[in-house]
MARFI-494237 format. One record per residue (C-alpha): x, y, z. Coordinates in steps of 0.1 Angstrom, whole numbers. Example, Ala and Ser with C-alpha at 12.3 -4.5 7.8 and 13.67 -1.06 7.14 Angstrom:
BEGIN
REC      X      Y      Z
REC    123    -45     78
REC    137    -11     71
//
This chain:
BEGIN
REC      X      Y      Z
REC   1136    473    576
REC   1125    467    616
REC   1100    485    632
REC   1128    500    655
REC   1146    516    625
REC   1116    527    610
REC   1105    547    640
REC   1142    562    645
REC   1143    569    611
REC   1108    584    614
REC   1119    604    644
REC   1153    617    629
REC   1133    633    598
REC   1107    648    620
REC   1132    663    641
REC   1153    677    611
REC   1121    692    596
REC   1113    710    626
REC   1147    725    631
REC   1145    734    596
REC   1108    751    605
REC   1124    767    636
REC   1152    780    620
REC   1130    792    589
REC   1107    806    618
REC   1132    829    632
REC   1148    842    602
REC   1152    877    606
REC   1145    902    588
REC   1120    888    567
REC   1129    880    529
REC   1102    900    515
REC   1083    934    526
REC   1071    939    563
REC   1035    951    562
REC   1024    974    593
REC    985    969    594
REC    967    998    608
REC    931   1000    619
REC    919   1031    609
REC    918   1051    572
REC    948   1069    556
REC    954   1107    569
REC    944   1102    607
REC    971   1101    638
REC    975   1062    636
REC    981   1061    600
REC   1007   1091    601
REC   1029   1075    631
REC   1025   1044    614
REC   1042   1056    584
REC   1068   1077    600
REC   1082   1047    624
REC   1077   1022    597
REC   1102   1040    574
REC   1124   1044    600
REC   1125   1009    607
REC   1127   1000    569
REC   1161   1018    569
REC   1172   1000    595
REC   1166    966    588
REC   1169    970    548
REC   1136    956    544
REC   1107    976    528
REC   1079    980    550
REC   1044    984    535
REC   1013   1005    556
REC    983    988    552
REC    951   1006    560
REC    923    980    570
REC    899   1004    587
REC    864    996    601
REC    844    987    633
REC    867   1012    655
REC    899    991    649
REC    884    956    649
REC    890    944    616
REC    925    951    614
REC    929    934    647
REC    908    903    637
REC    928    899    602
REC    962    900    622
REC    949    876    651
REC    930    851    629
REC    941    853    592
REC    976    872    585
REC   1006    856    581
REC   1023    843    610
REC   1063    843    598
REC   1069    876    615
REC   1065    895    581
REC   1028    911    597
REC   1026    932    625
REC    994    954    638
REC    996    989    649
REC    972    978    677
REC    949   1010    698
REC    932   1010    729
REC    900   1002    713
REC    905    969    701
REC    929    959    728
REC    911    975    759
REC    880    984    757
REC    860    965    726
REC    860    933    748
REC    839    943    769
REC    814    958    748
REC    809    928    721
REC    818    894    712
REC    848    895    693
REC    858    868    668
REC    892    868    686
REC    908    874    716
REC    933    900    722
REC    950    885    751
REC    955    850    733
REC    954    858    696
REC    976    887    697
REC   1014    891    711
REC   1024    925    727
REC   1058    938    714
REC   1063    975    721
REC   1040   1002    732
REC   1043   1031    703
REC   1029   1062    709
REC   1004   1074    742
REC    992   1106    741
REC    960   1128    753
REC    931   1139    728
REC    918   1174    725
REC    882   1184    724
REC    877   1207    700
REC    845   1220    682
REC    838   1239    647
REC    845   1274    651
REC    810   1286    637
REC    791   1268    667
REC    795   1295    688
REC    813   1273    714
REC    850   1293    728
REC    852   1274    760
REC    852   1243    779
REC    827   1264    803
REC    807   1275    776
REC    802   1236    763
REC    792   1224    793
REC    765   1249    798
REC    755   1247    761
REC    751   1204    769
REC    732   1209    799
REC    709   1234    786
REC    704   1214    754
REC    706   1181    765
REC    709   1151    736
REC    715   1182    710
REC    753   1181    705
REC    769   1153    685
REC    806   1143    688
REC    824   1123    660
REC    848   1093    669
REC    872   1069    652
REC    847   1041    660
REC    823   1028    685
REC    846   1012    714
REC    875   1034    704
REC    890   1060    726
REC    877   1090    718
REC    840   1071    716
REC    849   1065    753
REC    864   1099    762
REC    830   1112    754
REC    810   1086    776
REC    831   1094    803
REC    829   1132    800
REC    790   1125    797
REC    788   1106    830
REC    811   1126    848
REC    794   1162    839
REC    760   1147    839
REC    755   1158    803
REC    737   1137    771
REC    760   1142    741
REC    754   1119    711
REC    782   1095    693
REC    789   1092    657
REC    815   1067    651
REC    838   1069    619
REC    862   1050    605
REC    890   1069    612
REC    901   1106    620
REC    903   1116    586
REC    866   1115    579
REC    856   1123    613
REC    873   1153    610
REC    859   1163    575
REC    826   1160    589
REC    833   1181    620
REC    849   1210    592
REC    815   1206    574
REC    799   1210    601
REC    778   1177    602
REC    784   1170    639
REC    794   1194    667
REC    827   1178    686
REC    856   1157    682
REC    875   1146    708
REC    905   1145    682
REC    943   1136    683
REC    961   1170    679
REC    982   1154    650
REC    945   1155    634
REC    936   1189    640
REC    966   1211    650
REC    963   1226    610
REC    927   1237    617
REC    933   1248    652
REC    960   1271    638
REC    938   1284    610
REC    908   1292    631
REC    882   1264    621
REC    887   1244    650
REC    885   1257    690
REC    905   1240    711
REC    884   1236    742
REC    905   1209    768
REC    927   1183    762
REC    917   1146    779
REC    954   1137    798
REC    962   1148    831
REC    989   1176    815
REC    984   1203    795
REC    997   1196    758
REC   1026   1212    755
REC   1014   1224    719
REC    985   1241    734
REC    997   1256    766
REC    966   1281    770
REC    944   1252    767
REC    936   1234    798
REC    930   1200    809
REC    895   1184    813
REC    906   1174    848
REC    915   1211    857
REC    885   1225    843
REC    863   1211    872
REC    865   1172    869
REC    891   1161    885
REC    904   1126    880
REC    891   1129    841
REC    920   1111    821
REC    912   1094    785
REC    949   1087    767
REC    949   1073    731
REC    976   1049    723
REC    990   1025    697
REC   1012    996    702
REC   1027    973    682
REC   1015    938    685
REC   1018    906    662
REC   1001    870    661
REC   1006    849    690
REC   1018    823    667
REC   1043    845    660
REC   1076    825    677
REC   1091    842    707
REC   1122    852    696
REC   1112    868    662
REC   1088    890    690
REC   1121    899    709
REC   1136    907    679
REC   1107    928    665
REC   1111    946    701
REC   1147    952    699
REC   1144    970    662
REC   1106    991    669
REC   1122   1002    703
REC   1155   1014    688
REC   1133   1030    656
REC   1109   1049    683
REC   1140   1061    703
REC   1155   1072    670
REC   1161   1116    674
REC   1142   1124    642
REC   1113   1099    650
REC   1112   1112    685
REC   1113   1149    674
REC   1083   1143    646
REC   1061   1124    671
REC   1062   1151    697
REC   1057   1178    672
REC   1022   1161    663
REC   1017   1156    701
REC   1024   1120    701
REC   1051   1116    723
REC   1067   1079    718
REC   1072   1055    747
REC   1089   1023    737
REC   1091    998    762
REC   1093    958    770
REC   1071    935    759
REC   1059    925    795
REC   1056    965    801
REC   1029    965    774
REC   1009    936    782
REC   1005    949    819
REC    993    982    801
REC    968    965    787
REC    954    949    811
REC    954    977    833
REC    937    998    808
REC    910    968    804
REC    898    969    840
REC    897   1007    838
REC    874   1007    803
REC    856    978    819
REC    840    996    843
REC    832   1031    826
REC    814   1007    802
REC    796    987    831
REC    790   1016    851
REC    777   1036    816
REC    756   1003    803
REC    772   1011    774
REC    762    987    742
REC    770    985    705
REC    748    968    683
REC    764    943    663
//
């Protein structure tokens, strides 16, 4: 067998293997259960939304969808796993969040690059938080909160879903605009943060409505203000922070679907199609809206631009506040 024939045979073999690999890479839906990784503890807003969307997604594609919680480090543990260690055959998705995708890179040296190592699929939900206080504290209104904080600097602590999370930066932005000093206490998710708030171990929490609603309804928590540009439809009497004397204040919380950047582009496009379909399903829209988490499905390109915009916004807050995190 001459050298030319050997090279031709090797090339054909390589092309055949490449074609087989490419075909397998584009196989949809996967022949095994799909995993949606969530960076926060079970019971919080991210977990609840992911389970609702995941169930609809599984029904659509005919493959079981499993929710895997990997809480810790403000969601960064889950993001690092998907960026660096998860299978890249399209069977693992991440319900990513604003903290790790747009805030954390400005706060710490990460073992992964959110832009290079994670690929956008679609925005999932985007919504404001609501500043809630333990009813036993005696603070009844947002004005009461500001007055107390100014009179007692460093005496009010607030919970968050982790250092660098949306609920953390909401508090930092509030402190900066109001010239007050509250103390940040990070947790591994909304559920544990809420439990310590109800137990009186922390005073405040920039919570998702989904997490706090039942306790607002039974009077254990008092909603002081919401963090978006408009009032929450579920709490029409609760003002926004912007209309309460701090125009321009806005700190929304969002969760988006991303995957490893090593997942082939055709698979990412297929996931975009299926996830957008699930997010637009009437029963999913109704349930997410009920819990104050309106779905915002869109293109992969739109999500990439949103992450870029949010990164610029929160990067400025981190620099202006000189926020650092001990690693």
